[in-house]
N, C-alpha and C positions, 0 to 999 in steps of 0.2 A: 865076246859075242861072235857067233859064227854066221856065215851067210845063210840067209833064209830064216833067221830067228828074229824075233821082235823084242823090244824092250818095253816093259810095263812101267808106266809113270803113274804114281799115286799122288792125288791132290786131296787135301782135307777140305771138304766143303762145309760151309757154315749154314745155319738156318737162313741167314740173310741171302746167301747165294740161291738157295732153293726158292725162297719167296720172290726174289728178283726174276729168276727164270720163269716161274709160274705167272708172274704179272707182266712179263715182257719188259721189265725195266733193267737198267744196268746195275751191276753190283758196285760196291764201294771201291774207289780207286785206292792205290797204295803207292808210297814213294820209297825208293831205296837209296837215293842220293841226289846231291846237288853238285854241279861242276861249273864254275868254282863254287866253293862254299865259304869263302873269306874275301874280304876287300878292306882296303885302308880307308879310314874316314877321310872324305874329301877327294877320293879317287874319281876319275871320269866314269861315266856310265858303263856298266858291263852287262853283257848278255849271259844269263845263267840258264843252264840246261837241267831240267828235272828228269830223273830216271825213275821208272816205276812201272805201273801197269793199270789196266782198266780205264785208260784215258779215252774218253769219247769226245766228239766235237764240242760239247758243252762244258768240258772240264776246265776249271780255272784254278790258278794258283791263289792260295790264301796266305798273305804276307802279314804277319802280326795281327791276325784276326780279320783283315780286310781283303776282299777279292780285288785282284789287280789284273790289268790287261795281260792276256796269256795267248801264246801261239801254240797250237797243237801240231807237232811234227808227225806223230803217228800214235798208235795205241800205247807206246811205252816211253815216249819222249815229249816234253813240253819245253817251251822257253819263255822267259820273261826278262825284263830289264830292271836292274838295280841301279839307283841313282845315289851313290855314296855321298855326293855333294849335299844331299838333303839330310844326311845323318850327321849329328854333331856330338855323338857320344860313342864310346867304346862299348861293346857288349854283343849280345846275340839277339836275333829275331827269329821266332819260330815260323817255319814254312811248311805248309801242307797243301793238299789239293782237294777239290770238291767237284762232284758230279751232281748238280742239282742240290738235293737235300742230303746226299750221302757224302760224308767227309772221311778222308783217310784216317785210320785209327791212330797213327803216330805222326809227329812232326819232326822235321830235321832242322837244326839250327843253322842259320847263316850268321857268320861272325864278322864283326867290324873291329879292326885292329888299328893301332897307331900307324899312320901312313909312313912309308919309307921315304924320307926326305933325301933327295939327291945331294951328294957332296960334289963340290966343284966350283966352277967360276960363278961370279954373280949372274952372268948371262944364262948359265944352265939352270940356276935356281929360279930366275925370273921366268924362263921358259916353262919350268915345272909348275910355277904358280899360275901362269896363264890368266892373269888378271882376276883370279878368284880370291875374294877376301878371306875365306876360310883357310885356303892354302897359304895365303900371305901371312896370316896370323901364326900358323904352324911354323913357317919358315922364319918369321921374325923372332919367335921364341927361341928357336934353335940358334939363330945368328947372335942374339943378345946373350945367350949362354956361353958363347965362344969367348975365350980370354981376350981376343983381339977382333971384335966385330968390325965388319966393313961398313963404314959410315954411309957410303953411297948406296949400298944394298939396303941398309936399314931405312934410308930415306925413301927408296923406291917401294919397299914393302909397306911402309906407313902410308904412302900415297895411295896404294891399291886398297888398303884396309879402309882408309877414309874417303875412298872414291874421288880422289883428287886427280886432275889430269897428270899423266906421265908422258914422257917423250914418245912412248909407244902408242898411247891413246891419241895423242895429238897427230902423229903421223897417220894413224888409221882414219882419222876424221878430216885430214887435210888442213888442220889448224896450224897457224904459224904465229910466232911472236915477233915477226919483223914489223 
């Protein structure tokens, strides 16, 4: 392109675009991506960014058919929070967006995978578990599959799963056994 020339951009308008323009309403939003689009079951909450267009202040994310709290960053970006700790199964969840009655034509899948269990010391694994029973169950299954499971770690994980007091919980609450 040379100086002084312009570029012509072509957009294919739909009947819905013309109706929306005539009625003064917004057109359907669309999504092009999620970032991130995957999380491990039991991971901590994560902030997901939705890319796309046609986002107005009323646009909401639709997660598995349900509207969820959404923050509009601008007309091409939204954010929402995923709580993988509330998910107990591997698989995908369809994500789309909605402006009032108008929903994006396509959904993008958010995928839940097996969490990556840290390898290391008992302390590192207990830190990863963070007193979460679901994570403790995952860690316990992995530890019991080891040819030489660490009995102290197994006991700590079982205590977390059964919501029994552990040394960490007692220290947090100021309890003592003296």
